[in-house]
N, CA, C and O atoms as a CHARMM CRD file, in Angstrom:
* protein
*
  356
    1    1 MET  N     88.79300 122.88900 148.20800 PROA 1      0.00000
    2    1 MET  CA    90.14100 123.21700 147.77800 PROA 1      0.00000
    3    1 MET  C     90.04600 124.04400 146.49500 PROA 1      0.00000
    4    1 MET  O     89.36100 123.65600 145.54800 PROA 1      0.00000
    5    2 LEU  N     90.73200 125.17400 146.47200 PROA 2      0.00000
    6    2 LEU  CA    90.75500 125.99900 145.27100 PROA 2      0.00000
    7    2 LEU  C     91.95300 125.62900 144.40900 PROA 2      0.00000
    8    2 LEU  O     93.07700 125.50600 144.89700 PROA 2      0.00000
    9    3 ILE  N     91.69200 125.45400 143.12900 PROA 3      0.00000
   10    3 ILE  CA    92.72900 125.09400 142.15900 PROA 3      0.00000
   11    3 ILE  C     92.65600 126.08300 141.00400 PROA 3      0.00000
   12    3 ILE  O     91.58600 126.29300 140.43300 PROA 3      0.00000
   13    4 ALA  N     93.78200 126.69000 140.65700 PROA 4      0.00000
   14    4 ALA  CA    93.86400 127.53900 139.47400 PROA 4      0.00000
   15    4 ALA  C     94.27100 126.67100 138.29700 PROA 4      0.00000
   16    4 ALA  O     95.30900 126.01000 138.32800 PROA 4      0.00000
   17    5 LEU  N     93.44600 126.67900 137.26200 PROA 5      0.00000
   18    5 LEU  CA    93.75600 125.99600 136.01500 PROA 5      0.00000
   19    5 LEU  C     94.20700 127.06800 135.04000 PROA 5      0.00000
   20    5 LEU  O     93.45300 127.99000 134.72800 PROA 5      0.00000
   21    6 ILE  N     95.42900 126.94700 134.56400 PROA 6      0.00000
   22    6 ILE  CA    95.97400 127.89100 133.59800 PROA 6      0.00000
   23    6 ILE  C     96.32200 127.09400 132.35100 PROA 6      0.00000
   24    6 ILE  O     97.21400 126.24600 132.36400 PROA 6      0.00000
   25    7 ALA  N     95.60200 127.38200 131.27400 PROA 7      0.00000
   26    7 ALA  CA    95.78600 126.64000 130.02900 PROA 7      0.00000
   27    7 ALA  C     96.19500 127.59100 128.91600 PROA 7      0.00000
   28    7 ALA  O     95.64800 128.68600 128.78700 PROA 7      0.00000
   29    8 ARG  N     97.14400 127.16900 128.13000 PROA 8      0.00000
   30    8 ARG  CA    97.61700 127.94700 126.97400 PROA 8      0.00000
   31    8 ARG  C     97.19500 127.21900 125.70000 PROA 8      0.00000
   32    8 ARG  O     97.42000 126.01700 125.55600 PROA 8      0.00000
   33    9 ASP  N     96.58300 127.95900 124.78100 PROA 9      0.00000
   34    9 ASP  CA    96.14800 127.37600 123.52100 PROA 9      0.00000
   35    9 ASP  C     97.34300 127.01700 122.64200 PROA 9      0.00000
   36    9 ASP  O     98.40900 127.62400 122.73600 PROA 9      0.00000
   37   10 LYS  N     97.13800 126.01700 121.78600 PROA 10     0.00000
   38   10 LYS  CA    98.12800 125.71500 120.76000 PROA 10     0.00000
   39   10 LYS  C     98.16300 126.89100 119.78300 PROA 10     0.00000
   40   10 LYS  O     97.13400 127.52300 119.54700 PROA 10     0.00000
   41   11 PRO  N     99.31300 127.18600 119.22400 PROA 11     0.00000
   42   11 PRO  CA    99.37900 128.26500 118.22900 PROA 11     0.00000
   43   11 PRO  C     98.42700 127.98200 117.06300 PROA 11     0.00000
   44   11 PRO  O     98.32500 126.85000 116.59100 PROA 11     0.00000
   45   12 GLY  N     97.74200 129.01400 116.61600 PROA 12     0.00000
   46   12 GLY  CA    96.86400 128.87500 115.47000 PROA 12     0.00000
   47   12 GLY  C     95.57500 128.11200 115.73000 PROA 12     0.00000
   48   12 GLY  O     94.93100 127.65500 114.78600 PROA 12     0.00000
   49   13 ALA  N     95.18200 127.96300 117.00600 PROA 13     0.00000
   50   13 ALA  CA    94.02300 127.13400 117.35600 PROA 13     0.00000
   51   13 ALA  C     92.76800 127.94800 117.66700 PROA 13     0.00000
   52   13 ALA  O     91.84600 127.43300 118.30000 PROA 13     0.00000
   53   14 LEU  N     92.71600 129.19300 117.24000 PROA 14     0.00000
   54   14 LEU  CA    91.56500 130.02300 117.55700 PROA 14     0.00000
   55   14 LEU  C     90.26400 129.40100 117.05300 PROA 14     0.00000
   56   14 LEU  O     89.25300 129.44600 117.75400 PROA 14     0.00000
   57   15 GLN  N     90.27000 128.82400 115.85600 PROA 15     0.00000
   58   15 GLN  CA    89.03700 128.24200 115.33500 PROA 15     0.00000
   59   15 GLN  C     88.57500 127.07100 116.19300 PROA 15     0.00000
   60   15 GLN  O     87.37200 126.88500 116.37600 PROA 15     0.00000
   61   16 THR  N     89.50200 126.27800 116.72300 PROA 16     0.00000
   62   16 THR  CA    89.14000 125.18700 117.63900 PROA 16     0.00000
   63   16 THR  C     88.45800 125.75700 118.87100 PROA 16     0.00000
   64   16 THR  O     87.45600 125.21600 119.33900 PROA 16     0.00000
   65   17 ARG  N     88.99800 126.84500 119.39400 PROA 17     0.00000
   66   17 ARG  CA    88.39100 127.51000 120.55800 PROA 17     0.00000
   67   17 ARG  C     86.97200 127.97300 120.21800 PROA 17     0.00000
   68   17 ARG  O     86.03600 127.71900 120.97600 PROA 17     0.00000
   69   18 LEU  N     86.81700 128.64200 119.09300 PROA 18     0.00000
   70   18 LEU  CA    85.50400 129.16500 118.71200 PROA 18     0.00000
   71   18 LEU  C     84.49800 128.04900 118.45200 PROA 18     0.00000
   72   18 LEU  O     83.33400 128.15800 118.83700 PROA 18     0.00000
   73   19 ASP  N     84.94200 126.98100 117.80200 PROA 19     0.00000
   74   19 ASP  CA    84.05100 125.85800 117.48300 PROA 19     0.00000
   75   19 ASP  C     83.53400 125.14400 118.72700 PROA 19     0.00000
   76   19 ASP  O     82.45100 124.56000 118.69700 PROA 19     0.00000
   77   20 ASN  N     84.29500 125.18200 119.82000 PROA 20     0.00000
   78   20 ASN  CA    83.94100 124.45400 121.03900 PROA 20     0.00000
   79   20 ASN  C     83.52800 125.35700 122.19500 PROA 20     0.00000
   80   20 ASN  O     83.31600 124.87600 123.30800 PROA 20     0.00000
   81   21 ARG  N     83.41400 126.64000 121.95000 PROA 21     0.00000
   82   21 ARG  CA    83.14400 127.61800 123.01800 PROA 21     0.00000
   83   21 ARG  C     81.80000 127.37800 123.70200 PROA 21     0.00000
   84   21 ARG  O     81.73300 127.40300 124.93100 PROA 21     0.00000
   85   22 GLU  N     80.73500 127.15000 122.94800 PROA 22     0.00000
   86   22 GLU  CA    79.42100 126.93600 123.57200 PROA 22     0.00000
   87   22 GLU  C     79.43800 125.72000 124.49000 PROA 22     0.00000
   88   22 GLU  O     78.91500 125.78300 125.60300 PROA 22     0.00000
   89   23 ALA  N     80.02300 124.62700 124.04700 PROA 23     0.00000
   90   23 ALA  CA    80.09300 123.41700 124.87800 PROA 23     0.00000
   91   23 ALA  C     80.94100 123.66800 126.11900 PROA 23     0.00000
   92   23 ALA  O     80.60600 123.20000 127.20700 PROA 23     0.00000
   93   24 HSD  N     82.03400 124.40400 125.96100 PROA 24     0.00000
   94   24 HSD  CA    82.90300 124.73800 127.09800 PROA 24     0.00000
   95   24 HSD  C     82.15000 125.58000 128.12500 PROA 24     0.00000
   96   24 HSD  O     82.19700 125.29100 129.32000 PROA 24     0.00000
   97   25 LEU  N     81.45700 126.62000 127.66200 PROA 25     0.00000
   98   25 LEU  CA    80.71800 127.48900 128.58600 PROA 25     0.00000
   99   25 LEU  C     79.60700 126.71500 129.29500 PROA 25     0.00000
  100   25 LEU  O     79.36200 126.93900 130.48100 PROA 25     0.00000
  101   26 ALA  N     78.94300 125.82400 128.59600 PROA 26     0.00000
  102   26 ALA  CA    77.90700 124.99700 129.22200 PROA 26     0.00000
  103   26 ALA  C     78.52400 124.10000 130.28700 PROA 26     0.00000
  104   26 ALA  O     77.94400 123.92500 131.35800 PROA 26     0.00000
  105   27 TYR  N     79.69200 123.53200 130.00600 PROA 27     0.00000
  106   27 TYR  CA    80.39700 122.68000 130.96600 PROA 27     0.00000
  107   27 TYR  C     80.75600 123.47200 132.22100 PROA 27     0.00000
  108   27 TYR  O     80.60100 122.97000 133.33500 PROA 27     0.00000
  109   28 LEU  N     81.23200 124.69900 132.05200 PROA 28     0.00000
  110   28 LEU  CA    81.56200 125.54400 133.20200 PROA 28     0.00000
  111   28 LEU  C     80.35100 125.70600 134.11400 PROA 28     0.00000
  112   28 LEU  O     80.46600 125.60800 135.33600 PROA 28     0.00000
  113   29 LYS  N     79.19400 125.95400 133.51300 PROA 29     0.00000
  114   29 LYS  CA    77.97400 126.19200 134.28700 PROA 29     0.00000
  115   29 LYS  C     77.41600 124.90500 134.88900 PROA 29     0.00000
  116   29 LYS  O     76.99700 124.89300 136.04700 PROA 29     0.00000
  117   30 GLU  N     77.40800 123.82700 134.11400 PROA 30     0.00000
  118   30 GLU  CA    76.77100 122.57300 134.53000 PROA 30     0.00000
  119   30 GLU  C     77.49800 121.86200 135.66200 PROA 30     0.00000
  120   30 GLU  O     76.86000 121.20300 136.48400 PROA 30     0.00000
  121   31 THR  N     78.80900 121.98300 135.71900 PROA 31     0.00000
  122   31 THR  CA    79.57400 121.19700 136.68900 PROA 31     0.00000
  123   31 THR  C     79.48900 121.74300 138.10600 PROA 31     0.00000
  124   31 THR  O     79.68700 120.99900 139.06600 PROA 31     0.00000
  125   32 GLY  N     79.19800 123.03500 138.25000 PROA 32     0.00000
  126   32 GLY  CA    78.99900 123.61300 139.56800 PROA 32     0.00000
  127   32 GLY  C     80.24600 123.76800 140.42500 PROA 32     0.00000
  128   32 GLY  O     80.12800 123.97800 141.63200 PROA 32     0.00000
  129   33 VAL  N     81.43300 123.67300 139.84300 PROA 33     0.00000
  130   33 VAL  CA    82.66700 123.79300 140.63200 PROA 33     0.00000
  131   33 VAL  C     83.53200 124.98500 140.21700 PROA 33     0.00000
  132   33 VAL  O     84.62100 125.18000 140.75600 PROA 33     0.00000
  133   34 VAL  N     83.05100 125.77700 139.26600 PROA 34     0.00000
  134   34 VAL  CA    83.83900 126.89700 138.76100 PROA 34     0.00000
  135   34 VAL  C     83.52900 128.14800 139.57800 PROA 34     0.00000
  136   34 VAL  O     82.39000 128.61300 139.62400 PROA 34     0.00000
  137   35 SER  N     84.56800 128.68200 140.22200 PROA 35     0.00000
  138   35 SER  CA    84.44000 129.89300 141.02000 PROA 35     0.00000
  139   35 SER  C     84.57800 131.14400 140.15100 PROA 35     0.00000
  140   35 SER  O     83.80900 132.09600 140.28400 PROA 35     0.00000
  141   36 GLN  N     85.56800 131.12400 139.26600 PROA 36     0.00000
  142   36 GLN  CA    85.83500 132.22600 138.33600 PROA 36     0.00000
  143   36 GLN  C     86.41900 131.63200 137.06000 PROA 36     0.00000
  144   36 GLN  O     87.06000 130.58200 137.08900 PROA 36     0.00000
  145   37 ALA  N     86.19200 132.31200 135.94700 PROA 37     0.00000
  146   37 ALA  CA    86.74900 131.81700 134.68800 PROA 37     0.00000
  147   37 ALA  C     86.78000 132.91800 133.64700 PROA 37     0.00000
  148   37 ALA  O     85.95400 133.83200 133.66600 PROA 37     0.00000
  149   38 GLY  N     87.72800 132.82400 132.75100 PROA 38     0.00000
  150   38 GLY  CA    87.80200 133.74400 131.63000 PROA 38     0.00000
  151   38 GLY  C     88.99900 133.43500 130.75800 PROA 38     0.00000
  152   38 GLY  O     89.91500 132.72200 131.16900 PROA 38     0.00000
  153   39 PRO  N     88.98600 133.98200 129.53900 PROA 39     0.00000
  154   39 PRO  CA    90.09300 133.72600 128.62700 PROA 39     0.00000
  155   39 PRO  C     91.32400 134.55900 128.95700 PROA 39     0.00000
  156   39 PRO  O     91.22100 135.66700 129.48500 PROA 39     0.00000
  157   40 LEU  N     92.48100 134.01000 128.63700 PROA 40     0.00000
  158   40 LEU  CA    93.72200 134.77800 128.64100 PROA 40     0.00000
  159   40 LEU  C     93.79500 135.48300 127.29300 PROA 40     0.00000
  160   40 LEU  O     93.37900 134.92500 126.27800 PROA 40     0.00000
  161   41 LEU  N     94.32000 136.70500 127.27700 PROA 41     0.00000
  162   41 LEU  CA    94.33700 137.51100 126.06000 PROA 41     0.00000
  163   41 LEU  C     95.75100 137.91500 125.66900 PROA 41     0.00000
  164   41 LEU  O     96.62100 138.10000 126.52000 PROA 41     0.00000
  165   42 ASP  N     95.96000 138.04700 124.36600 PROA 42     0.00000
  166   42 ASP  CA    97.23500 138.58900 123.89600 PROA 42     0.00000
  167   42 ASP  C     97.14600 140.11900 123.87700 PROA 42     0.00000
  168   42 ASP  O     96.12900 140.68500 124.28000 PROA 42     0.00000
  169   43 GLU  N     98.18800 140.77900 123.41800 PROA 43     0.00000
  170   43 GLU  CA    98.23900 142.25200 123.44800 PROA 43     0.00000
  171   43 GLU  C     97.18000 142.89600 122.56300 PROA 43     0.00000
  172   43 GLU  O     96.81300 144.05100 122.78000 PROA 43     0.00000
  173   44 GLU  N     96.68500 142.16500 121.57200 PROA 44     0.00000
  174   44 GLU  CA    95.64900 142.68700 120.68200 PROA 44     0.00000
  175   44 GLU  C     94.24300 142.35100 121.17300 PROA 44     0.00000
  176   44 GLU  O     93.26000 142.73500 120.53900 PROA 44     0.00000
  177   45 GLY  N     94.13800 141.64000 122.29400 PROA 45     0.00000
  178   45 GLY  CA    92.84200 141.25800 122.84300 PROA 45     0.00000
  179   45 GLY  C     92.32300 139.92800 122.34400 PROA 45     0.00000
  180   45 GLY  O     91.18600 139.56000 122.63700 PROA 45     0.00000
  181   46 GLY  N     93.13600 139.20100 121.59400 PROA 46     0.00000
  182   46 GLY  CA    92.73100 137.87900 121.10000 PROA 46     0.00000
  183   46 GLY  C     92.86400 136.83000 122.18500 PROA 46     0.00000
  184   46 GLY  O     93.76500 136.90600 123.02000 PROA 46     0.00000
  185   47 MET  N     91.96500 135.84200 122.17700 PROA 47     0.00000
  186   47 MET  CA    91.98500 134.77200 123.17500 PROA 47     0.00000
  187   47 MET  C     93.13700 133.80700 122.89400 PROA 47     0.00000
  188   47 MET  O     93.30500 133.32800 121.77300 PROA 47     0.00000
  189   48 THR  N     93.93400 133.52700 123.94700 PROA 48     0.00000
  190   48 THR  CA    95.09700 132.65700 123.79500 PROA 48     0.00000
  191   48 THR  C     95.17200 131.55700 124.83800 PROA 48     0.00000
  192   48 THR  O     96.12300 130.77600 124.84700 PROA 48     0.00000
  193   49 GLY  N     94.18300 131.48500 125.71400 PROA 49     0.00000
  194   49 GLY  CA    94.21600 130.48100 126.77200 PROA 49     0.00000
  195   49 GLY  C     93.06100 130.69500 127.72700 PROA 49     0.00000
  196   49 GLY  O     92.13900 131.46200 127.44800 PROA 49     0.00000
  197   50 SER  N     93.12200 130.00600 128.86300 PROA 50     0.00000
  198   50 SER  CA    92.05500 130.07500 129.85600 PROA 50     0.00000
  199   50 SER  C     92.63000 130.12200 131.26100 PROA 50     0.00000
  200   50 SER  O     93.65200 129.50500 131.55900 PROA 50     0.00000
  201   51 LEU  N     91.94400 130.87200 132.11700 PROA 51     0.00000
  202   51 LEU  CA    92.21800 130.87000 133.55500 PROA 51     0.00000
  203   51 LEU  C     90.90300 130.51600 134.23900 PROA 51     0.00000
  204   51 LEU  O     89.90900 131.22700 134.09300 PROA 51     0.00000
  205   52 ILE  N     90.90200 129.42700 134.98000 PROA 52     0.00000
  206   52 ILE  CA    89.69100 128.95900 135.65600 PROA 52     0.00000
  207   52 ILE  C     90.06100 128.62700 137.09500 PROA 52     0.00000
  208   52 ILE  O     91.04000 127.92300 137.34100 PROA 52     0.00000
  209   53 VAL  N     89.28300 129.12900 138.03700 PROA 53     0.00000
  210   53 VAL  CA    89.46900 128.77400 139.43800 PROA 53     0.00000
  211   53 VAL  C     88.38700 127.76300 139.79200 PROA 53     0.00000
  212   53 VAL  O     87.19200 128.05700 139.73900 PROA 53     0.00000
  213   54 LEU  N     88.83300 126.57100 140.15100 PROA 54     0.00000
  214   54 LEU  CA    87.93300 125.47500 140.52000 PROA 54     0.00000
  215   54 LEU  C     87.84500 125.35700 142.03200 PROA 54     0.00000
  216   54 LEU  O     88.83600 125.56100 142.73300 PROA 54     0.00000
  217   55 ASP  N     86.67100 125.03100 142.53200 PROA 55     0.00000
  218   55 ASP  CA    86.46500 124.75600 143.95700 PROA 55     0.00000
  219   55 ASP  C     86.06400 123.29000 144.04300 PROA 55     0.00000
  220   55 ASP  O     84.89100 122.94300 143.90100 PROA 55     0.00000
  221   56 VAL  N     87.05800 122.43500 144.27900 PROA 56     0.00000
  222   56 VAL  CA    86.87800 120.98300 144.22200 PROA 56     0.00000
  223   56 VAL  C     87.40500 120.31300 145.49200 PROA 56     0.00000
  224   56 VAL  O     88.07100 120.94900 146.30900 PROA 56     0.00000
  225   57 ALA  N     87.10300 119.03700 145.64500 PROA 57     0.00000
  226   57 ALA  CA    87.51000 118.29400 146.84400 PROA 57     0.00000
  227   57 ALA  C     89.02200 118.11200 146.93100 PROA 57     0.00000
  228   57 ALA  O     89.60000 118.19600 148.01400 PROA 57     0.00000
  229   58 ASP  N     89.66100 117.86100 145.78900 PROA 58     0.00000
  230   58 ASP  CA    91.09000 117.57500 145.79600 PROA 58     0.00000
  231   58 ASP  C     91.65700 117.71000 144.38200 PROA 58     0.00000
  232   58 ASP  O     90.92300 117.97300 143.43000 PROA 58     0.00000
  233   59 MET  N     92.96000 117.52800 144.26200 PROA 59     0.00000
  234   59 MET  CA    93.63000 117.67700 142.97300 PROA 59     0.00000
  235   59 MET  C     93.14100 116.63700 141.97000 PROA 59     0.00000
  236   59 MET  O     93.07500 116.92100 140.77400 PROA 59     0.00000
  237   60 ALA  N     92.80000 115.45400 142.43300 PROA 60     0.00000
  238   60 ALA  CA    92.28300 114.42100 141.52200 PROA 60     0.00000
  239   60 ALA  C     90.99100 114.88800 140.86200 PROA 60     0.00000
  240   60 ALA  O     90.77800 114.65000 139.67300 PROA 60     0.00000
  241   61 ALA  N     90.13500 115.54600 141.62100 PROA 61     0.00000
  242   61 ALA  CA    88.88500 116.07000 141.06200 PROA 61     0.00000
  243   61 ALA  C     89.18200 117.16800 140.04700 PROA 61     0.00000
  244   61 ALA  O     88.49900 117.26100 139.02800 PROA 61     0.00000
  245   62 ALA  N     90.17500 117.99000 140.30400 PROA 62     0.00000
  246   62 ALA  CA    90.56100 119.03800 139.35800 PROA 62     0.00000
  247   62 ALA  C     91.08900 118.42700 138.06700 PROA 62     0.00000
  248   62 ALA  O     90.76000 118.89400 136.97700 PROA 62     0.00000
  249   63 ARG  N     91.90200 117.38900 138.18500 PROA 63     0.00000
  250   63 ARG  CA    92.42600 116.71800 136.98700 PROA 63     0.00000
  251   63 ARG  C     91.29500 116.11600 136.16500 PROA 63     0.00000
  252   63 ARG  O     91.28600 116.22100 134.93900 PROA 63     0.00000
  253   64 ASP  N     90.34100 115.48600 136.84400 PROA 64     0.00000
  254   64 ASP  CA    89.19700 114.89700 136.16000 PROA 64     0.00000
  255   64 ASP  C     88.38400 115.98600 135.46600 PROA 64     0.00000
  256   64 ASP  O     87.98700 115.82100 134.31300 PROA 64     0.00000
  257   65 TRP  N     88.13500 117.08900 136.15400 PROA 65     0.00000
  258   65 TRP  CA    87.38300 118.18600 135.56000 PROA 65     0.00000
  259   65 TRP  C     88.09500 118.69300 134.31500 PROA 65     0.00000
  260   65 TRP  O     87.47300 118.87800 133.26900 PROA 65     0.00000
  261   66 ALA  N     89.39800 118.91500 134.42800 PROA 66     0.00000
  262   66 ALA  CA    90.17800 119.44800 133.30500 PROA 66     0.00000
  263   66 ALA  C     90.16500 118.49700 132.11200 PROA 66     0.00000
  264   66 ALA  O     90.06700 118.94000 130.96800 PROA 66     0.00000
  265   67 ALA  N     90.26100 117.20800 132.36900 PROA 67     0.00000
  266   67 ALA  CA    90.28000 116.22200 131.28100 PROA 67     0.00000
  267   67 ALA  C     88.95900 116.15800 130.53600 PROA 67     0.00000
  268   67 ALA  O     88.93000 115.79700 129.35900 PROA 67     0.00000
  269   68 ASN  N     87.86800 116.50200 131.20100 PROA 68     0.00000
  270   68 ASN  CA    86.54600 116.42500 130.59500 PROA 68     0.00000
  271   68 ASN  C     86.04900 117.74500 130.02200 PROA 68     0.00000
  272   68 ASN  O     84.94600 117.80100 129.47800 PROA 68     0.00000
  273   69 ASP  N     86.83300 118.79900 130.13400 PROA 69     0.00000
  274   69 ASP  CA    86.48200 120.09200 129.53800 PROA 69     0.00000
  275   69 ASP  C     86.43000 119.90600 128.01900 PROA 69     0.00000
  276   69 ASP  O     87.36300 119.34700 127.44200 PROA 69     0.00000
  277   70 PRO  N     85.36600 120.35800 127.36500 PROA 70     0.00000
  278   70 PRO  CA    85.28700 120.23700 125.90200 PROA 70     0.00000
  279   70 PRO  C     86.49200 120.83200 125.17100 PROA 70     0.00000
  280   70 PRO  O     86.88200 120.32100 124.12100 PROA 70     0.00000
  281   71 TYR  N     87.08000 121.88800 125.69900 PROA 71     0.00000
  282   71 TYR  CA    88.28200 122.43500 125.06900 PROA 71     0.00000
  283   71 TYR  C     89.41600 121.40200 125.09900 PROA 71     0.00000
  284   71 TYR  O     90.10500 121.21300 124.09700 PROA 71     0.00000
  285   72 ALA  N     89.60600 120.74900 126.22000 PROA 72     0.00000
  286   72 ALA  CA    90.65800 119.73700 126.32600 PROA 72     0.00000
  287   72 ALA  C     90.37000 118.56900 125.39000 PROA 72     0.00000
  288   72 ALA  O     91.27000 118.07500 124.71000 PROA 72     0.00000
  289   73 LYS  N     89.12500 118.13500 125.35800 PROA 73     0.00000
  290   73 LYS  CA    88.75500 117.01400 124.48000 PROA 73     0.00000
  291   73 LYS  C     88.95500 117.35100 123.00900 PROA 73     0.00000
  292   73 LYS  O     89.21500 116.46200 122.19800 PROA 73     0.00000
  293   74 ALA  N     88.83500 118.63100 122.65700 PROA 74     0.00000
  294   74 ALA  CA    89.02400 119.06900 121.27700 PROA 74     0.00000
  295   74 ALA  C     90.49900 119.27000 120.92300 PROA 74     0.00000
  296   74 ALA  O     90.82900 119.54400 119.76900 PROA 74     0.00000
  297   75 GLY  N     91.38900 119.13400 121.91600 PROA 75     0.00000
  298   75 GLY  CA    92.81900 119.28600 121.66500 PROA 75     0.00000
  299   75 GLY  C     93.27000 120.73400 121.54600 PROA 75     0.00000
  300   75 GLY  O     94.27000 121.01100 120.88300 PROA 75     0.00000
  301   76 LEU  N     92.55300 121.66500 122.17500 PROA 76     0.00000
  302   76 LEU  CA    92.86700 123.08900 122.07300 PROA 76     0.00000
  303   76 LEU  C     94.18100 123.46100 122.75600 PROA 76     0.00000
  304   76 LEU  O     94.92100 124.30500 122.25100 PROA 76     0.00000
  305   77 PHE  N     94.47500 122.85100 123.88000 PROA 77     0.00000
  306   77 PHE  CA    95.54900 123.35300 124.73500 PROA 77     0.00000
  307   77 PHE  C     96.91600 122.75500 124.42300 PROA 77     0.00000
  308   77 PHE  O     97.05500 121.55400 124.19000 PROA 77     0.00000
  309   78 ALA  N     97.92300 123.63100 124.42600 PROA 78     0.00000
  310   78 ALA  CA    99.32000 123.20600 124.34400 PROA 78     0.00000
  311   78 ALA  C     99.81300 122.78900 125.71700 PROA 78     0.00000
  312   78 ALA  O    100.65500 121.90000 125.84100 PROA 78     0.00000
  313   79 SER  N     99.27400 123.44600 126.76600 PROA 79     0.00000
  314   79 SER  CA    99.66800 123.10700 128.13900 PROA 79     0.00000
  315   79 SER  C     98.53000 123.43800 129.08900 PROA 79     0.00000
  316   79 SER  O     97.73800 124.35000 128.85000 PROA 79     0.00000
  317   80 VAL  N     98.46900 122.67200 130.17600 PROA 80     0.00000
  318   80 VAL  CA    97.50100 122.91800 131.24300 PROA 80     0.00000
  319   80 VAL  C     98.21900 122.73500 132.56400 PROA 80     0.00000
  320   80 VAL  O     98.79700 121.68000 132.82500 PROA 80     0.00000
  321   81 ASP  N     98.18100 123.76300 133.39700 PROA 81     0.00000
  322   81 ASP  CA    98.75000 123.68200 134.73700 PROA 81     0.00000
  323   81 ASP  C     97.61300 123.75300 135.74900 PROA 81     0.00000
  324   81 ASP  O     96.71500 124.58700 135.63100 PROA 81     0.00000
  325   82 LEU  N     97.66000 122.88200 136.73000 PROA 82     0.00000
  326   82 LEU  CA    96.72300 122.88700 137.84600 PROA 82     0.00000
  327   82 LEU  C     97.52800 123.18700 139.10100 PROA 82     0.00000
  328   82 LEU  O     98.43100 122.43700 139.47000 PROA 82     0.00000
  329   83 ILE  N     97.18700 124.29700 139.75200 PROA 83     0.00000
  330   83 ILE  CA    97.99000 124.77900 140.87700 PROA 83     0.00000
  331   83 ILE  C     97.06800 125.06700 142.05500 PROA 83     0.00000
  332   83 ILE  O     96.09900 125.81300 141.91400 PROA 83     0.00000
  333   84 ALA  N     97.36000 124.48700 143.20800 PROA 84     0.00000
  334   84 ALA  CA    96.58600 124.80300 144.41000 PROA 84     0.00000
  335   84 ALA  C     96.72100 126.29500 144.67800 PROA 84     0.00000
  336   84 ALA  O     97.79900 126.87300 144.53500 PROA 84     0.00000
  337   85 TRP  N     95.59600 126.91300 145.07300 PROA 85     0.00000
  338   85 TRP  CA    95.55700 128.35900 145.23500 PROA 85     0.00000
  339   85 TRP  C     94.84000 128.70500 146.53800 PROA 85     0.00000
  340   85 TRP  O     93.85000 128.07200 146.90500 PROA 85     0.00000
  341   86 LYS  N     95.35400 129.71900 147.22600 PROA 86     0.00000
  342   86 LYS  CA    94.72400 130.18900 148.46500 PROA 86     0.00000
  343   86 LYS  C     94.22300 131.60500 148.24200 PROA 86     0.00000
  344   86 LYS  O     95.00300 132.51200 147.95400 PROA 86     0.00000
  345   87 LYS  N     92.91600 131.78800 148.37800 PROA 87     0.00000
  346   87 LYS  CA    92.32600 133.11900 148.22300 PROA 87     0.00000
  347   87 LYS  C     92.63200 133.94200 149.46500 PROA 87     0.00000
  348   87 LYS  O     92.35400 133.51100 150.58400 PROA 87     0.00000
  349   88 VAL  N     93.19700 135.11300 149.27100 PROA 88     0.00000
  350   88 VAL  CA    93.49900 136.03100 150.36600 PROA 88     0.00000
  351   88 VAL  C     92.54100 137.21800 150.31500 PROA 88     0.00000
  352   88 VAL  O     91.97300 137.60600 151.33600 PROA 88     0.00000
  353   89 ILE  N     92.36600 137.78500 149.14200 PROA 89     0.00000
  354   89 ILE  CA    91.46100 138.92000 148.96400 PROA 89     0.00000
  355   89 ILE  C     90.48400 138.58000 147.84800 PROA 89     0.00000
  356   89 ILE  O     89.61900 139.39100 147.51600 PROA 89     0.00000
C-alpha cells in the first residue's frame, strides 16, 4: 500500500530540522519502506516540510513509521497527513 506522508514544519523550526537531519535520513534508508522522499520548499528554496511516499502493509504501519521518524520525535512538525495514494505514472 502506498501512503503519501505530507508534513509541515512548525514556524521557525529550521534549526530543529537541521539538528535532526542525519538521523532522519538514516531512518529513511534503514527502514526499507520509503519509495520517494524530499523536503517541501518555500519560494526562497528554504525547507518547510517533508513529502515521503511509503510502501507499507497498511495505514497502521504508516502511522507507526511516522511516529518513529526522528523529525517527529524532535517535535519538528506542526502537522502530518497520511493519505493513501495510487501511483498512475
